[in-house]
C-alpha positions in Angstrom: 0.0 0.0 0.1 1.7 3.4 -0.7 1.4 6.2 1.7 -0.5 8.4 0.4 -3.3 5.2 0.5 -2.7 4.8 3.9 -3.5 8.2 4.5 -6.6 8.0 3.1 -6.1 10.2 -0.1 -6.4 9.5 -3.4 -3.3 8.2 -5.0 -2.4 9.3 -8.0 -0.7 6.4 -9.5 -3.6 4.1 -9.0 -5.6 3.5 -12.4 -9.0 5.2 -12.3 -11.9 3.7 -11.3 -14.3 2.2 -14.3 -17.5 4.9 -15.2 -20.7 2.2 -16.2 -21.1 2.5 -19.8 -23.7 4.6 -22.0 -24.1 6.3 -18.0 -25.3 9.9 -19.3 -24.2 12.6 -17.6 -27.3 14.6 -16.6 -27.1 18.3 -14.9 -29.6 18.7 -11.7 -31.5 20.2 -13.8 -32.4 17.2 -15.4 -32.1 15.2 -12.3 -35.3 18.0 -11.3 -37.0 17.3 -14.4 -36.7 13.7 -14.1 -37.6 13.4 -10.4 -41.1 15.5 -11.3 -41.5 13.8 -14.4 -41.7 10.1 -12.2 -44.0 12.1 -8.8 -46.4 13.3 -11.4 -46.2 9.9 -13.2 -46.9 8.1 -10.0 -50.0 10.7 -9.4 -48.3 12.0 -6.8 -49.8 16.5 -6.0 -46.4 17.8 -6.3 -46.9 21.7 -5.1 -44.7 23.1 -7.8 -46.9 27.0 -8.2 -44.8 27.1 -5.0 -41.7 27.3 -6.7 -41.2 31.0 -8.1 -41.8 31.4 -11.3 -38.4 31.1 -13.0 -37.3 28.1 -11.3 -41.2 26.7 -12.9 -40.3 28.6 -16.3 -36.4 26.9 -15.9 -38.3 23.5 -15.0 -40.8 23.6 -17.9 -38.2 23.9 -20.6 -36.4 21.3 -19.6 -38.6 19.0 -19.6 -39.4 20.1 -22.9 -36.2 19.1 -24.3 -36.2 15.8 -22.6 -37.4 13.1 -24.3 -36.6 9.7 -22.6 -33.9 7.7 -20.1 -33.1 4.4 -19.5 -35.0 2.6 -16.8 -30.9 1.8 -14.9 -31.0 6.3 -15.0 -34.0 6.3 -13.6 -33.5 4.1 -10.1 -29.7 5.9 -9.5 -31.6 9.5 -10.2 -33.8 8.5 -7.2 -32.0 7.1 -5.2 -29.9 10.1 -5.4 -32.9 12.0 -4.5 -33.9 9.8 -1.5 -30.8 10.1 0.1 -30.7 13.7 -0.9 -33.9 13.9 1.2 -33.0 11.9 4.1 -29.8 13.6 4.9 -31.6 16.6 5.4 -32.4 17.4 8.7 -34.2 21.0 8.5 -36.0 23.4 5.9 -36.0 27.2 5.3 -38.6 28.6 3.5 -37.7 29.9 0.5 -37.2 33.5 0.0 -37.7 37.4 2.2 -42.4 36.9 1.5 -42.0 33.4 2.9 -40.0 34.0 5.5 -41.9 36.6 6.4 -44.6 34.7 6.2 -43.6 32.3 8.5 -43.2 34.5 11.0 -46.3 36.3 10.9 -48.0 37.0 14.2 -44.4 36.0 16.2 -42.9 38.7 15.5 -43.5 42.8 16.6 -44.5 44.7 13.9 -41.9 47.3 14.0 -39.6 44.5 13.3 -41.8 42.9 10.7 -41.9 46.9 9.5 -38.8 46.8 10.0 -37.5 43.8 7.5 -40.3 44.8 4.9 -38.7 48.7 4.5 -35.2 46.9 4.2 -36.0 44.6 1.5 -38.3 47.2 -0.6 -41.9 45.6 0.7 -44.9 47.5 0.9 -44.6 49.1 4.3 -47.9 50.4 4.3 -50.0 49.2 8.1 -53.0 50.6 6.5 -54.9 49.1 4.6 -57.9 51.7 3.9 -54.1 54.4 2.4 -54.3 52.2 -0.7 -58.1 52.0 -1.1 -58.6 56.1 -0.7 -56.5 56.0 -3.7 -58.5 53.7 -6.5 -59.7 55.3 -9.1 -63.6 56.2 -7.9 -64.4 53.2 -11.2 -62.2 50.9 -9.9 -63.8 51.2 -6.2 -67.1 50.7 -7.4 -66.1 47.6 -9.6 -64.6 46.3 -6.4 -67.7 47.0 -4.2 -70.4 45.9 -6.8 -71.5 42.8 -5.0 -70.7 43.7 -1.7 -73.2 44.2 1.3 -74.3 47.6 2.1 -73.1 47.7 5.3 -69.2 47.2 3.9 -70.1 50.3 1.1 -71.0 52.2 4.6 -68.1 51.7 6.0 -66.0 52.3 2.6 -68.0 55.2 2.4 -66.4 56.6 6.5 -63.2 55.7 5.7 -62.8 57.8 2.4 -61.1 61.0 2.7 -64.4 63.7 2.3 -63.7 64.9 -1.0 -63.5 60.8 -2.6 -66.4 60.4 -0.2 -68.6 62.4 -2.1 -67.1 61.3 -5.3 -68.0 58.5 -4.7 -71.2 58.2 -3.4 -72.3 61.3 -6.1 -70.8 58.5 -8.6 -73.7 55.1 -7.3 -76.7 54.8 -8.5 -79.9 56.9 -6.6 -81.2 54.2 -4.4 -78.0 52.2 -3.2 -76.1 55.8 -3.3 -78.9 56.5 -0.3 -79.0 52.8 1.0 -75.2 53.7 1.5 -75.4 57.2 3.3 -78.1 55.8 5.4 -76.4 52.6 6.3 -73.3 54.7 8.0 -75.6 55.2 11.3 -75.3 51.7 12.1 -71.3 51.7 12.0 -70.5 53.6 15.2 -70.4 50.5 17.4 -67.7 48.4 14.9 -64.8 47.9 16.4 -60.8 49.0 15.0 -60.6 45.5 14.1 -63.5 44.7 12.1 -62.6 47.9 9.7 -58.6 47.4 9.3 -60.1 43.4 8.4 -62.8 44.8 6.1 -60.2 46.9 4.7 -57.4 43.9 4.5 -60.3 41.6 2.8 -60.8 45.0 0.0 -57.3 45.1 -0.8 -56.2 41.2 -1.1 -59.8 41.6 -3.4 -57.8 44.2 -5.6 -54.9 42.5 -5.4 -56.4 39.5 -7.4 -58.2 41.7 -10.5 -56.7 40.3 -13.6 -55.1 42.5 -16.2 -56.5 44.2 -18.3 -55.5 44.3 -21.9 -57.4 47.9 -22.3 -57.7 50.6 -20.1 -61.0 51.9 -21.2 -64.7 49.3 -20.8 -65.5 48.3 -24.4 -68.4 51.5 -24.4 -66.1 54.2 -24.2 -63.8 52.3 -26.9 -66.6 52.4 -29.3 -68.2 55.4 -28.6 -64.5 56.6 -29.6 -65.1 54.8 -32.8 -68.3 55.9 -33.6 -67.4 59.4 -32.7 -66.0 59.8 -35.7 -67.9 58.0 -38.0 -70.5 59.2 -41.0 -74.0 59.9 -39.2 -75.5 56.9 -40.9 -72.9 54.5 -40.2 -73.3 55.7 -36.5 -77.0 55.4 -36.6 -77.5 52.2 -38.4 -74.5 50.6 -36.1 -76.3 52.1 -32.6 -79.9 50.8 -34.1 -78.6 47.2 -34.6 -76.3 46.8 -31.5 -79.6 47.9 -29.7 -81.7 45.1 -31.5 -79.1 42.9 -29.7 -77.7 44.6 -26.5 -79.8 47.3 -25.0 -77.6 48.0 -22.0 -74.4 48.0 -24.2 -76.0 50.5 -26.8 -76.6 52.9 -24.4 -72.8 52.5 -22.9 -71.7 53.3 -26.0 -74.5 56.1 -26.3 -73.0 57.5 -23.1 -69.9 57.3 -24.5 -70.4 59.0 -28.3 -69.5 63.1 -28.6 -70.6 64.3 -32.2 -71.4 67.9 -33.0 -74.1 68.4 -32.0 -73.6 67.3 -28.7 -71.4 70.4 -28.6 -73.6 72.9 -26.9 -74.9 70.2 -24.6 -71.9 68.7 -23.3 -69.0 71.9 -23.5 -68.8 74.1 -21.0 -69.0 77.7 -22.5 -65.3 79.0 -20.7 -63.6 75.7 -23.4 -65.3 77.3 -26.8 -62.4 79.7 -27.4 -60.2 76.4 -27.7 -61.6 75.0 -30.5 -60.4 77.9 -32.1 -56.5 76.7 -31.1 -56.5 73.5 -32.2 -58.9 73.1 -35.3 -57.9 75.2 -38.4 -60.0 77.6 -39.3 -61.0 76.8 -42.8 -62.3 73.9 -41.2 -64.3 74.8 -38.6 -65.3 77.8 -40.8 -66.8 74.6 -42.9 -67.9 72.9 -39.4 -70.1 76.0 -39.0 -71.3 77.0 -41.8 -72.6 73.9 -43.2 -74.8 73.1 -40.0 -78.6 72.1 -41.0 -80.3 69.8 -37.9 -81.0 72.2 -35.2 -78.0 70.3 -33.1 -76.2 71.6 -35.1 -76.9 75.0 -35.1 -77.5 75.1 -31.3 -73.3 74.1 -31.6 -72.8 76.6 -33.8 -74.5 79.0 -31.6 -73.2 77.9 -28.8 -69.3 78.5 -30.4 -69.9 81.4 -31.5 -71.6 82.8 -28.2 -68.9 81.9 -26.2 -65.9 83.2 -28.7 -64.8 87.3 -28.1 -67.4 89.7 -30.1 -64.0 90.2 -32.9 -63.1 86.9 -33.3 -67.3 85.9 -33.7 -68.0 88.3 -36.0 -65.6 87.6 -37.9 -66.3 84.2 -38.4 -70.3 85.2 -39.4 -68.7 87.0 -42.3 -66.2 84.5 -43.3 -69.2 82.0 -43.5 -71.5 84.2 -45.6 -68.6 84.4 -48.0 -68.5 80.8 -48.0 -72.0 79.6 -48.9 -73.4 76.6 -47.5 -70.6 73.9 -48.2 -71.2 70.2 -49.3 -73.0 67.5 -46.8 -69.8 65.6 -47.2 -67.6 68.5 -46.9 -70.0 69.1 -44.2 -69.4 65.9 -42.1 -65.8 65.5 -42.6 -65.2 68.8 -40.7 -66.9 68.8 -38.2 -65.6 65.0 -37.9 -62.1 67.0 -37.3 -64.0 69.7 -34.8 -65.3 66.6 -33.0 -61.9 64.4 -32.9 -59.6 68.0 -31.5 -62.2 68.2 -28.6 -62.0 64.6 -27.9 -57.9 65.0 -27.6 -57.8 68.0 -25.8 -60.8 66.0 -23.3 -58.0 63.0 -23.4 -55.1 65.8 -22.6 -56.9 67.0 -19.1 -57.5 69.9 -20.9 -61.0 70.2 -21.3 -63.8 68.2 -19.1 -67.2 67.4 -20.5 -70.2 67.5 -18.8 -72.7 65.2 -17.6 -75.4 63.6 -19.9 -78.7 64.4 -18.6 -80.8 61.6 -18.6 
């Protein structure tokens, strides 16, 4: 026996051990994929969703790359897996979030807040802060299936201006019921209010991301705003026959030249002359025929300066009556400019009276 062998170290002069023939060299990812596929085939419930998304993706990709392995390779991998499991003395939560979840209620709120803050997590203790920051439409969607009493708690916890905006957005009957239910919130404990807030936030966070930021009725309304009058009327009539509620949503979103007098603030009328070419504006005004269109013409001219109004009236007389097609195209340009100003927040439409 050599000196190296006596000391328990490998003997460099000794021949290398013989490797089994045709035994593939597997990566740890490949071994993990084999173990998972074996367990799934055996009907085991493998909680892969508990893994981080990146590891789930890597495992899926590895499974897609593999074809088949020999029975000997399977037995070797499963033996190695069993030996590793047998050698585990203690397992820990994966990642900081799971660690925080496992210690929930076992460390002080101050310590938990300190750790979350150092890791860049949300440290707000009060769910009502986030609820107050929700857009009104999101809040309404969140509360549509909640009881009147829960809505009353929400109304009571909102900032005054937000609460006024929220209750004003509700249908009349529901607004009255929620307002009356505020009288029954006197004896609700702070812990109950906090749990309601936490439940609502958990529900809000489960909401799936939307491909479109705006509602379908508003999107279709924008399209119909700049279509020809006969096309718009025909489409709306067809939609109304099949879905009356959706047709009403679309009508509420439509803004045409005839709606200018009804929906535009008088202070914003002069902004039209800034964003629409003078020639196009004069054609749109001079070609107005319907009573509603003429009311919009009078609205625009009466809210301009006297000098500008008189100048435009003179040019309308000089132009005469443009063709129906020219008028419609010019009016669509005016409508498109007004909608763009509204989208930029430069003007705000008045509510439609129903």
